[in-house]
C-alpha positions as CSV (number, residue, x, y, z in Angstrom):
1,X,31.9,-36.7,74.6
2,X,31.6,-35.6,70.9
3,X,30.3,-38.5,68.9
4,X,30.4,-42.2,68.5
5,X,31.9,-43.4,71.7
6,X,31.4,-47.1,71.0
7,X,33.8,-47.2,68.0
8,X,37.1,-48.8,68.5
9,X,40.1,-46.9,67.3
10,X,41.3,-49.7,65.1
11,X,38.0,-49.8,63.2
12,X,38.1,-46.1,62.6
13,X,41.7,-46.2,61.6
14,X,40.9,-48.9,59.0
15,X,38.2,-46.6,57.6
16,X,40.5,-43.7,57.6
17,X,43.3,-45.6,55.9
18,X,40.9,-46.3,53.1
19,X,40.7,-42.6,52.4
20,X,44.3,-41.8,51.8
21,X,47.9,-42.9,51.7
22,X,49.7,-44.0,54.8
23,X,52.1,-41.2,54.5
24,X,49.5,-38.5,54.4
25,X,47.8,-40.0,57.4
26,X,50.9,-39.8,59.6
27,X,51.4,-36.3,58.3
28,X,48.2,-35.5,60.2
29,X,49.3,-36.9,63.6
30,X,50.6,-33.5,64.8
31,X,46.9,-32.5,65.0
32,X,47.1,-30.6,61.7
33,X,44.5,-31.3,59.1
34,X,43.5,-30.9,55.5
35,X,40.9,-28.2,56.0
36,X,43.0,-25.2,56.9
37,X,44.3,-23.0,54.1
38,X,46.9,-25.1,52.4
39,X,50.2,-23.3,51.6
40,X,51.9,-24.3,48.3
41,X,54.6,-26.8,49.3
42,X,58.1,-26.3,48.0
43,X,59.1,-29.4,46.0
44,X,62.4,-29.8,44.3
45,X,61.5,-31.5,41.1
46,X,65.0,-31.4,39.7
47,X,66.3,-34.0,42.1
48,X,66.6,-37.7,41.5
49,X,63.3,-39.7,41.0
50,X,63.6,-41.3,44.4
51,X,64.1,-38.0,46.2
52,X,61.1,-36.5,44.3
53,X,59.0,-39.5,45.2
54,X,60.0,-39.1,48.8
55,X,59.0,-35.5,48.9
56,X,55.6,-36.1,47.3
57,X,54.8,-39.1,49.6
58,X,55.1,-36.8,52.6
59,X,52.4,-34.5,51.4
60,X,48.7,-34.8,52.3
61,X,46.2,-34.9,49.4
62,X,45.4,-31.2,49.6
63,X,49.1,-30.3,49.7
64,X,49.7,-32.5,46.7
65,X,46.9,-30.8,44.8
66,X,48.2,-27.3,45.9
67,X,51.4,-27.8,43.9
68,X,51.4,-25.4,40.9
69,X,51.7,-27.6,37.8
70,X,51.1,-27.5,34.1
71,X,50.6,-30.1,31.5
72,X,53.1,-28.3,29.2
73,X,56.2,-29.2,31.2
74,X,57.6,-32.7,31.6
75,X,59.0,-32.0,35.0
76,X,55.5,-32.2,36.5
77,X,55.0,-35.9,35.4
78,X,55.9,-37.1,39.0
79,X,53.3,-34.8,40.4
80,X,50.5,-35.9,38.1
81,X,51.5,-39.6,38.6
82,X,51.3,-39.1,42.4
83,X,47.8,-37.6,42.1
84,X,46.7,-40.4,39.8
85,X,47.9,-43.1,42.2
86,X,47.1,-41.5,45.5
87,X,44.1,-43.1,47.2
88,X,41.4,-40.8,48.4
89,X,41.7,-38.4,45.5
90,X,38.4,-37.1,44.0
91,X,37.6,-38.8,40.7
92,X,37.7,-35.5,38.9
93,X,41.3,-34.8,40.1
94,X,42.4,-38.3,39.2
95,X,40.9,-37.9,35.7
96,X,42.6,-34.6,35.2
97,X,45.9,-36.0,36.2
98,X,45.5,-38.9,33.8
99,X,44.7,-36.5,30.9
100,X,47.8,-34.5,31.8
101,X,50.1,-37.5,31.8
102,X,48.7,-38.6,28.4
103,X,49.4,-35.2,27.0
104,X,52.9,-34.9,28.5
105,X,54.1,-38.4,27.6
106,X,52.2,-38.6,24.3
107,X,50.7,-42.0,25.3
108,X,47.1,-43.1,26.0
109,X,44.9,-43.4,29.1
110,X,45.0,-47.2,28.9
111,X,48.8,-47.3,28.7
112,X,49.2,-44.9,31.7
113,X,46.7,-46.9,33.8
114,X,48.4,-50.2,33.1
115,X,51.8,-48.9,33.8
116,X,50.6,-47.3,37.1
117,X,49.1,-50.6,38.1
118,X,52.3,-52.4,37.6
119,X,54.1,-50.1,40.0
120,X,51.9,-51.1,42.9
121,X,53.1,-54.4,44.4
122,X,50.3,-56.4,46.0
123,X,52.4,-57.2,49.0
124,X,52.6,-53.5,50.1
125,X,50.1,-52.3,52.7
126,X,47.6,-49.8,51.4
127,X,47.9,-50.7,47.7
128,X,44.6,-52.6,47.4
129,X,42.6,-49.4,47.4
130,X,44.9,-47.7,44.9
131,X,44.7,-50.7,42.6
132,X,40.9,-50.7,42.8
133,X,40.7,-47.0,41.8
134,X,43.1,-47.5,38.9
135,X,41.3,-50.6,37.7
136,X,37.9,-48.8,37.9
137,X,39.4,-46.1,35.6
138,X,40.7,-48.7,33.2
139,X,37.3,-50.4,32.9
140,X,35.7,-47.0,32.1
141,X,37.8,-46.6,29.0
142,X,36.0,-47.2,25.7
143,X,35.8,-50.6,24.1
144,X,37.7,-49.2,21.1
145,X,40.5,-47.8,23.3
146,X,40.9,-51.1,25.2
147,X,40.9,-53.1,21.9
148,X,43.6,-50.9,20.5
149,X,45.8,-51.9,23.5
150,X,44.8,-55.6,23.4
151,X,48.5,-56.7,23.3
152,X,49.3,-54.6,26.4
153,X,46.4,-56.1,28.3
154,X,47.3,-59.6,27.2
155,X,50.7,-59.0,28.7
156,X,49.1,-57.9,31.9
157,X,47.2,-61.2,32.1
158,X,50.6,-63.0,32.2
159,X,51.8,-60.9,35.2
160,X,53.1,-62.9,38.1
161,X,50.7,-61.1,40.4
162,X,47.4,-62.9,40.4
163,X,45.3,-59.7,41.0
164,X,47.0,-57.7,38.3
165,X,46.5,-60.6,35.9
166,X,42.8,-60.7,36.8
167,X,42.5,-57.0,36.1
168,X,44.0,-57.6,32.7
169,X,41.4,-60.3,32.0
170,X,38.6,-58.0,33.2
171,X,39.7,-55.2,30.9
172,X,39.8,-57.7,27.9
173,X,36.2,-58.8,28.8
174,X,35.2,-55.2,28.7
175,X,36.9,-54.9,25.3
176,X,34.7,-57.7,23.9
177,X,37.4,-60.4,23.8
178,X,35.4,-63.0,25.8
179,X,35.5,-65.8,23.2
180,X,39.3,-65.4,22.6
181,X,39.9,-65.4,26.3
182,X,38.1,-68.7,26.9
183,X,39.8,-70.3,23.9
184,X,43.3,-69.2,25.0
185,X,42.9,-70.1,28.6
186,X,43.9,-73.8,29.1
187,X,45.9,-74.1,32.3
188,X,44.4,-74.0,35.7
189,X,46.2,-70.8,36.5
190,X,44.8,-69.1,33.4
191,X,41.3,-70.3,34.1
192,X,41.4,-69.2,37.7
193,X,42.7,-65.8,36.8
194,X,40.1,-65.4,34.0
195,X,37.3,-66.3,36.5
196,X,38.6,-63.8,39.1
197,X,38.8,-61.2,36.4
198,X,35.2,-61.8,35.3
199,X,34.1,-61.0,38.9
200,X,35.7,-57.6,38.5
201,X,33.8,-56.6,35.3
202,X,31.5,-53.7,36.1
203,X,29.0,-54.3,33.3
204,X,26.4,-56.9,34.3
205,X,25.6,-57.7,30.7
206,X,29.1,-58.9,30.0
207,X,29.1,-61.1,33.1
208,X,25.7,-62.5,32.2
209,X,26.8,-63.5,28.8
210,X,29.5,-65.8,30.3
211,X,27.1,-67.9,32.4
212,X,27.4,-71.1,30.3
213,X,31.2,-71.0,30.3
214,X,31.4,-70.4,34.0
215,X,28.9,-73.2,34.7
216,X,31.0,-75.6,32.6
217,X,33.9,-74.9,34.9
218,X,31.8,-76.2,37.8
219,X,30.6,-79.3,35.9
220,X,34.0,-80.2,34.4
221,X,36.7,-78.2,36.3
222,X,40.4,-78.2,35.4
223,X,41.1,-78.5,39.2
224,X,39.0,-78.4,42.3
225,X,40.4,-74.9,43.0
226,X,39.0,-73.9,39.6
227,X,35.6,-75.3,40.5
228,X,35.6,-73.3,43.8
229,X,36.4,-70.1,42.0
230,X,33.8,-70.8,39.3
231,X,31.2,-71.3,42.1
232,X,32.2,-67.9,43.6
233,X,32.0,-66.3,40.1
234,X,28.5,-67.5,39.6
235,X,27.5,-65.2,42.4
236,X,28.5,-62.3,40.1
237,X,26.6,-63.7,37.0
238,X,22.9,-62.8,37.2
239,X,21.6,-65.3,34.6
240,X,20.6,-68.9,34.2
241,X,19.4,-69.1,37.8
242,X,17.6,-72.5,37.5
243,X,20.7,-74.1,35.9
244,X,22.9,-72.6,38.6
245,X,20.6,-74.0,41.3
246,X,20.5,-77.5,39.7
247,X,24.3,-77.6,39.4
248,X,25.2,-76.2,42.8
249,X,22.6,-77.8,45.1
250,X,24.1,-81.3,45.0
251,X,27.5,-79.9,45.9
252,X,26.3,-78.8,49.3
253,X,27.5,-82.2,50.6
254,X,31.1,-81.3,49.9
255,X,32.5,-79.6,53.0
256,X,35.2,-77.5,51.3
257,X,32.6,-76.2,48.8
258,X,29.6,-75.7,51.1
259,X,30.2,-72.1,52.2
260,X,30.7,-70.9,48.6
261,X,27.7,-72.9,47.3
262,X,25.4,-71.4,50.0
263,X,26.7,-67.9,49.3
264,X,26.1,-68.2,45.6
265,X,22.6,-69.8,46.0
266,X,21.6,-66.8,48.0
267,X,21.9,-64.8,44.8
268,X,19.2,-66.9,43.1
269,X,16.0,-64.8,43.2
270,X,13.1,-66.6,45.1
271,X,11.0,-66.9,41.9
272,X,13.7,-69.0,40.3
273,X,13.9,-71.6,43.2
274,X,12.5,-74.9,42.0
275,X,10.0,-76.2,44.7
276,X,11.1,-79.9,44.6
277,X,14.8,-79.2,44.7
278,X,14.2,-76.5,47.3
279,X,12.6,-79.1,49.6
280,X,15.6,-81.5,49.3
281,X,18.1,-78.7,50.0
282,X,16.1,-77.3,52.9
283,X,16.2,-80.6,54.7
284,X,19.9,-80.9,54.2
285,X,20.6,-77.3,55.4
286,X,18.4,-77.7,58.5
287,X,20.3,-80.8,59.4
288,X,23.6,-79.0,58.8
289,X,22.5,-76.2,61.0
290,X,21.5,-78.6,63.8
291,X,24.9,-80.2,63.6
292,X,26.8,-76.9,63.7
293,X,28.6,-76.3,67.1
294,X,27.0,-73.6,69.1
295,X,30.2,-71.5,69.0
296,X,30.0,-71.4,65.2
297,X,26.3,-70.3,64.9
298,X,27.2,-66.6,64.5
299,X,29.7,-66.9,61.7
300,X,28.9,-65.8,58.1
301,X,28.4,-69.3,56.7
302,X,25.8,-70.2,59.4
303,X,24.0,-66.9,58.9
304,X,24.0,-67.5,55.1
305,X,22.6,-71.0,55.8
306,X,19.7,-69.6,57.9
307,X,18.9,-67.0,55.3
308,X,18.9,-69.5,52.4
309,X,16.7,-71.9,54.4
310,X,14.2,-69.0,54.8
311,X,14.1,-68.5,51.0
312,X,13.7,-72.3,50.4
313,X,10.9,-72.7,53.0
314,X,8.9,-70.1,51.1
315,X,8.7,-72.5,48.2
316,X,7.2,-75.4,50.3
317,X,3.7,-76.0,51.4
318,X,3.0,-75.2,55.1
319,X,2.8,-78.9,55.9
320,X,6.5,-79.3,55.0
321,X,7.8,-75.8,55.9
322,X,6.5,-75.5,59.4
323,X,8.2,-78.6,60.8
324,X,11.5,-77.5,59.3
325,X,11.1,-74.0,60.7
326,X,10.4,-75.4,64.2
327,X,13.6,-77.4,63.9
328,X,15.5,-74.3,62.8
329,X,14.0,-72.3,65.7
330,X,15.4,-74.9,68.1
331,X,18.8,-74.2,66.7
332,X,18.8,-70.4,66.1
333,X,16.6,-67.3,66.1
334,X,15.5,-65.7,62.9
335,X,18.4,-63.6,61.6
336,X,17.9,-60.8,59.1
337,X,21.0,-59.0,57.7
338,X,20.5,-55.4,56.6
339,X,23.4,-53.8,54.6
340,X,23.9,-50.2,53.9
341,X,24.6,-49.4,50.2
342,X,27.8,-47.5,49.5
343,X,27.3,-43.8,48.6
344,X,23.5,-44.2,48.2
345,X,22.3,-43.6,51.7
346,X,19.8,-46.5,51.8
347,X,19.5,-50.0,53.2
348,X,19.6,-52.9,50.7
349,X,16.5,-54.5,52.3
350,X,13.3,-52.4,51.9
351,X,11.3,-54.8,54.2
352,X,11.5,-58.1,56.0
353,X,9.1,-60.2,58.1
354,X,9.2,-61.6,61.6
355,X,6.7,-63.7,63.5
356,X,4.8,-61.9,66.3
357,X,6.1,-62.7,69.8
358,X,9.1,-64.6,68.5
359,X,12.8,-63.8,69.0
360,X,14.7,-62.2,66.1
361,X,18.1,-60.8,65.3
362,X,18.8,-57.9,62.9
363,X,22.4,-57.5,61.9
364,X,23.2,-54.1,60.5
365,X,26.3,-54.3,58.2
366,X,27.6,-50.9,57.3
367,X,29.3,-51.0,53.9
368,X,29.2,-47.2,53.5
369,X,31.8,-44.7,54.6
370,X,29.4,-42.7,56.8
371,X,28.2,-44.1,60.1
372,X,24.6,-45.3,60.2
373,X,22.2,-46.9,62.7
374,X,18.9,-48.8,62.5
375,X,16.0,-47.8,64.8
376,X,12.7,-49.7,64.8
377,X,9.7,-47.7,65.7
378,X,6.0,-48.2,66.3
379,X,3.8,-48.0,63.2
380,X,3.5,-44.5,61.8
381,X,6.3,-42.9,63.8
382,X,9.3,-42.9,61.4
383,X,9.5,-39.2,60.8
384,X,8.7,-38.2,64.4
385,X,11.4,-40.5,65.8
386,X,13.9,-39.3,63.2
387,X,13.3,-35.7,64.0
388,X,13.5,-36.3,67.8
389,X,16.7,-38.2,67.2
390,X,18.1,-35.2,65.4
391,X,17.3,-33.0,68.4
392,X,19.0,-35.4,70.8
393,X,22.2,-35.3,68.7
394,X,25.4,-37.3,69.3
395,X,25.1,-37.3,73.1
396,X,22.5,-38.2,75.7
397,X,20.4,-40.6,73.6
398,X,18.5,-43.6,74.7
399,X,20.9,-46.0,76.5
400,X,23.8,-43.7,75.4
401,X,23.0,-44.3,71.7
402,X,23.7,-41.4,69.4
403,X,20.7,-39.8,67.7
404,X,18.2,-42.2,69.4
405,X,15.6,-40.3,71.3
406,X,14.1,-41.2,74.7
407,X,10.6,-42.0,73.3
408,X,8.1,-44.8,73.9
409,X,7.8,-44.9,70.1
410,X,11.3,-46.3,69.8
411,X,11.2,-50.1,70.1
412,X,14.7,-51.3,69.3
413,X,17.9,-49.5,68.1
414,X,21.5,-50.1,67.3
415,X,24.3,-47.7,68.1
416,X,25.8,-45.7,65.3
417,X,27.8,-48.3,63.4
418,X,31.1,-47.1,61.9
419,X,32.2,-47.9,58.3
420,X,33.0,-51.6,57.6
421,X,31.6,-52.6,61.0
422,X,28.4,-54.4,62.0
423,X,26.1,-54.7,65.1
424,X,23.6,-57.3,66.0
425,X,20.2,-56.2,67.5
426,X,18.5,-59.0,69.3
427,X,14.8,-58.7,70.4
428,X,11.5,-60.3,70.7
429,X,9.1,-59.2,68.0
430,X,6.0,-57.2,69.0
431,X,2.9,-59.3,69.7
432,X,0.7,-57.1,67.6
433,X,1.0,-57.8,63.8
434,X,1.6,-54.7,61.7
435,X,4.1,-52.6,59.7
436,X,6.9,-51.3,61.9
437,X,9.3,-48.9,60.2
438,X,13.0,-48.9,60.7
439,X,15.2,-45.9,59.9
440,X,18.6,-44.3,60.2
441,X,18.2,-41.4,62.6
442,X,21.4,-39.6,61.7
443,X,20.4,-36.1,60.6
444,X,18.6,-36.0,57.2
445,X,19.1,-39.7,56.5
446,X,15.5,-40.6,57.3
447,X,14.2,-39.3,53.9
448,X,15.9,-42.1,52.0
449,X,17.3,-44.6,54.6
450,X,14.3,-46.6,55.9
451,X,12.4,-49.8,55.5
452,X,9.6,-51.8,57.2
453,X,9.7,-54.7,59.6
454,X,6.5,-56.6,58.9
455,X,5.2,-58.5,62.0
456,X,3.0,-61.4,61.0
457,X,1.1,-64.1,62.8
458,X,2.3,-66.9,60.6
459,X,5.7,-66.4,59.0
460,X,5.5,-69.4,56.7
461,X,2.1,-68.3,55.3
462,X,3.4,-64.8,54.7
463,X,6.6,-66.0,53.0
464,X,4.5,-68.0,50.6
465,X,2.4,-65.0,49.7
466,X,4.4,-61.9,50.8
467,X,2.6,-58.6,50.6
468,X,4.7,-55.5,50.0
469,X,4.1,-53.1,52.9
470,X,3.1,-49.5,52.5
471,X,6.0,-47.0,52.1
472,X,6.4,-45.4,55.5
473,X,7.2,-41.9,54.1
474,X,4.4,-42.0,51.6
475,X,6.3,-42.6,48.4
476,X,4.5,-44.6,45.7
477,X,7.4,-44.7,43.3
478,X,9.2,-47.9,42.4
479,X,12.7,-48.3,41.1
480,X,13.2,-47.3,37.4
481,X,16.9,-47.4,36.7
482,X,20.3,-46.8,38.2
483,X,20.9,-43.8,35.9
484,X,24.4,-42.9,34.7
485,X,25.9,-40.0,32.8
486,X,26.0,-42.2,29.7
487,X,22.2,-42.4,29.7
488,X,22.0,-38.7,28.8
489,X,24.2,-38.3,25.7
490,X,25.7,-34.9,25.1
491,X,24.2,-34.7,21.6
492,X,20.6,-35.3,22.9
493,X,20.6,-32.9,25.9
494,X,19.7,-29.6,24.2
495,X,16.8,-31.1,22.2
496,X,15.5,-33.2,25.1
497,X,15.4,-30.2,27.5
498,X,13.6,-28.0,25.0
499,X,9.9,-27.2,25.8
500,X,10.0,-28.4,29.4
501,X,7.6,-27.1,32.0
502,X,9.4,-25.2,34.9
503,X,6.4,-25.9,37.1
504,X,6.6,-29.7,36.6
505,X,10.4,-29.5,37.2
506,X,9.9,-27.4,40.3
507,X,7.5,-30.0,41.7
508,X,9.9,-32.8,41.0
509,X,12.7,-30.8,42.6
510,X,10.7,-30.8,45.8
511,X,9.5,-34.4,45.5
512,X,13.0,-35.7,45.0
513,X,14.1,-34.0,48.2
514,X,16.4,-31.6,46.4
515,X,14.8,-28.7,48.1
516,X,15.7,-30.1,51.5
517,X,19.3,-29.3,51.0
518,X,19.5,-26.8,48.0
519,X,18.2,-23.4,47.2
520,X,16.9,-23.0,43.6
521,X,14.4,-20.5,42.2
522,X,11.5,-20.2,44.7
523,X,12.8,-22.9,46.9
524,X,14.8,-21.1,49.6
525,X,14.8,-23.5,52.7
526,X,17.8,-25.6,51.8
527,X,21.1,-24.6,53.4
528,X,23.1,-27.8,53.5
529,X,24.2,-28.0,49.8
530,X,25.3,-25.5,47.2
531,X,22.9,-22.9,45.9
532,X,21.8,-24.0,42.5
533,X,20.7,-20.6,41.1
534,X,24.0,-20.3,39.3
535,X,24.7,-23.9,38.8
536,X,25.4,-23.5,35.1
537,X,27.9,-20.7,35.8
538,X,29.8,-22.9,38.2
539,X,29.9,-25.6,35.5
540,X,31.1,-23.1,32.9
541,X,27.9,-23.5,30.8
542,X,28.3,-27.3,30.5
543,X,25.0,-29.2,30.8
544,X,26.8,-32.6,30.6
545,X,28.8,-31.4,33.7
546,X,25.5,-30.5,35.4
547,X,24.1,-34.0,34.7
548,X,27.3,-35.6,36.1
549,X,27.0,-33.5,39.3
550,X,23.5,-34.7,39.8
551,X,24.0,-38.4,39.0
552,X,27.6,-38.8,40.3
553,X,27.8,-36.3,43.1
554,X,31.1,-37.6,44.4
555,X,32.9,-37.0,41.1
556,X,33.7,-33.4,42.0
557,X,33.1,-32.0,45.6
558,X,33.2,-28.4,46.6
559,X,35.6,-28.3,49.6
560,X,33.0,-26.3,51.5
561,X,30.6,-29.2,51.4
562,X,33.1,-32.1,51.9
563,X,32.3,-34.5,54.7
564,X,35.1,-34.9,57.3
565,X,35.7,-37.8,59.7
566,X,37.5,-37.1,62.9
567,X,39.1,-39.6,65.2
568,X,39.7,-38.1,68.7
569,X,42.3,-39.1,71.2
570,X,39.5,-40.8,73.2
571,X,38.7,-43.1,70.2
572,X,35.5,-41.3,69.3
573,X,34.5,-40.3,65.8
574,X,32.7,-37.2,64.6
575,X,31.3,-36.9,61.1
576,X,30.2,-33.6,59.5
577,X,31.1,-30.4,57.8
578,X,33.9,-28.1,58.9
579,X,32.4,-24.7,59.2
580,X,35.2,-22.9,61.1
581,X,38.5,-23.4,62.7
582,X,41.5,-21.7,64.2
583,X,44.7,-22.8,65.9
584,X,42.9,-23.9,69.0
585,X,39.7,-25.7,67.8
586,X,37.7,-27.0,64.9
587,X,33.9,-26.4,64.5
588,X,32.1,-29.4,63.1
589,X,28.5,-29.3,61.9
590,X,27.2,-32.8,62.4
591,X,23.6,-31.8,62.3
592,X,22.8,-29.2,59.6
593,X,19.3,-28.7,60.9
594,X,20.4,-27.3,64.2
595,X,23.1,-25.0,62.8
596,X,24.9,-25.5,66.1
597,X,28.4,-26.8,65.6
598,X,30.5,-29.1,67.9
599,X,33.6,-27.3,69.2
600,X,36.5,-29.8,69.2
601,X,39.9,-28.6,70.7
602,X,42.7,-29.5,68.3
603,X,44.6,-31.2,71.1
604,X,41.7,-33.7,71.2
605,X,42.1,-34.6,67.6
606,X,44.1,-37.7,66.7
607,X,43.3,-37.7,62.9
608,X,41.1,-35.6,60.7
609,X,40.4,-36.5,57.1
610,X,38.3,-35.0,54.4
611,X,36.5,-37.7,52.6
612,X,36.0,-38.0,48.8
613,X,32.3,-38.9,49.3
614,X,29.6,-36.3,48.8
615,X,26.9,-35.6,51.4
616,X,24.5,-36.0,48.5
617,X,23.9,-39.7,47.9
618,X,23.9,-41.4,44.6
619,X,20.7,-42.8,43.2
620,X,18.5,-39.9,44.2
621,X,16.7,-40.1,40.9
622,X,16.6,-43.9,40.4
623,X,12.9,-43.8,40.9
624,X,12.3,-41.2,38.3
625,X,11.9,-41.6,34.5
626,X,14.3,-40.2,31.9
627,X,11.6,-37.8,30.9
628,X,11.1,-36.6,34.5
629,X,14.9,-36.0,34.8
630,X,14.8,-33.8,31.7
631,X,11.9,-31.9,33.3
632,X,14.1,-31.3,36.4
633,X,16.9,-30.2,34.2
634,X,14.5,-27.9,32.4
635,X,13.5,-26.3,35.7
636,X,17.2,-25.6,36.5
637,X,17.7,-24.2,33.0
638,X,14.7,-21.8,33.5
639,X,16.4,-20.5,36.7
640,X,19.6,-19.8,34.9
641,X,17.8,-18.0,32.0
642,X,15.8,-16.0,34.5
643,X,18.9,-14.8,36.3
644,X,20.6,-13.9,32.9
645,X,17.6,-11.8,31.9
646,X,17.5,-10.1,35.3
647,X,21.1,-9.1,35.1
648,X,20.7,-7.4,31.7
């Protein structure tokens, strides 16, 4: 036994297929992998385009990147195109390939991305991820660049493929063409594609500005299908919540719209729920829940219904909410869904409440690439349980669960849940009210991945006046902003870093958990991540590149610190760093604290893939101010200066 024995092979294969092309995966089936030294493949670029494409398709991602190439010779266009369109490529490599294609073909990034999208038929298996990556790059182009290619994008909106058409609409929204899009979209097909495209727009401000137009499609739709898509789109438009509620609540009686209405109303923040309308809707939803066949009471729509009722009951006085809650309890137990956040190593729910002595279900939905679990502990035992779980490792845990220790301080625990899977944890809440932490006990995850289950005597009373629990790891920081590279303009970096205090930056380095993984200056305990003493040297003197490495750690990943996922012939998965290998075995470090790797014979390996996701999560500094981030950068700068002076 090496790792997650409960994972089905099909679920792991789905996760692995999301990391790379079908061809490169099957190239691994002979128990080879992408971590050994990659020899430069011999590719005959002077053959016909189909033969060249066939040769490139057979290569793994690392083999493709190993091809010697230059942006000065047109014969390398197929190589750069393959890198751009290959799923699972690091963003930095994809960006470099795009730049090379633009230079070689004397075109533009927008042109190359649109043309690449057109070559990926939606009917082909595996193209969904490739399209998403290319579309993401398209939306990141400047407003000016997109506007300059307005005609090209308009042509894309007319494509016979609905998804490609929607991508064209999304790009035009980003280009600031919203008014023109609404005016020119008259047919049902155009409206539906426009709405679908709006859902893809990454900038919340752009989506928010379209609230009135989307709501109009619900009130006066071109077709019922348009109304349904408009309802779905409102879930992506964080504005006008009261109007959204007033418009959608009456539609709950229409069976074909009910699931989408409930899902969208869940996006309305509790403070925007009108008490009177909440009461009416709560009665309807409880009646709907009571009439739902028992076999359907675990599907997504039913769980959405129960969750929405919870939010609505919090707006009602106890005299009205308690009878409804008793009726709901006779139908189902209290269900709480906790999702992992992609690349950020955290749960989406910082706390939830259950009633003492009552049955409850927690559904852990893993939307991250890494496996995660959820372990509920007694009050005050989060760190202790996490550290004990790390000692247990992937085998021999409580009830066979990985990284879950045999401890009386563990109350309830899921298995390690693979990517894109979920697990339901059913239990009776403790009789003693209090704050019970929950945590992911995979090594080093506990510092960010935790929350609190609040056990209360009266759930309705607590929901009407919820009290934020104490942070179980002692952090008193609240969310500031989801910082991006664009928040730290190149022209402001030098001036903003000037005059910073290294001592303040050093303290922040430790407080932000950087010292847990990295060595920098006087901090020498970290061994998991790269040494930061010569960070500026690695980034060739570019502070903007340093900022990107901190805020977008998956943009460029040092191969030595790349996370690997291994599927064994026994349908088990192992996740960690490859620290050694030979022809007979691979050494995987799944627990950096222990420094003891797992030895896996190559004959036991079905597939091994290097991921494009960094061990370092995004959002590490989302609780820190801009000024504090500059202090942290100032600390790193002081180390670089100190080393430079020492070497003289």
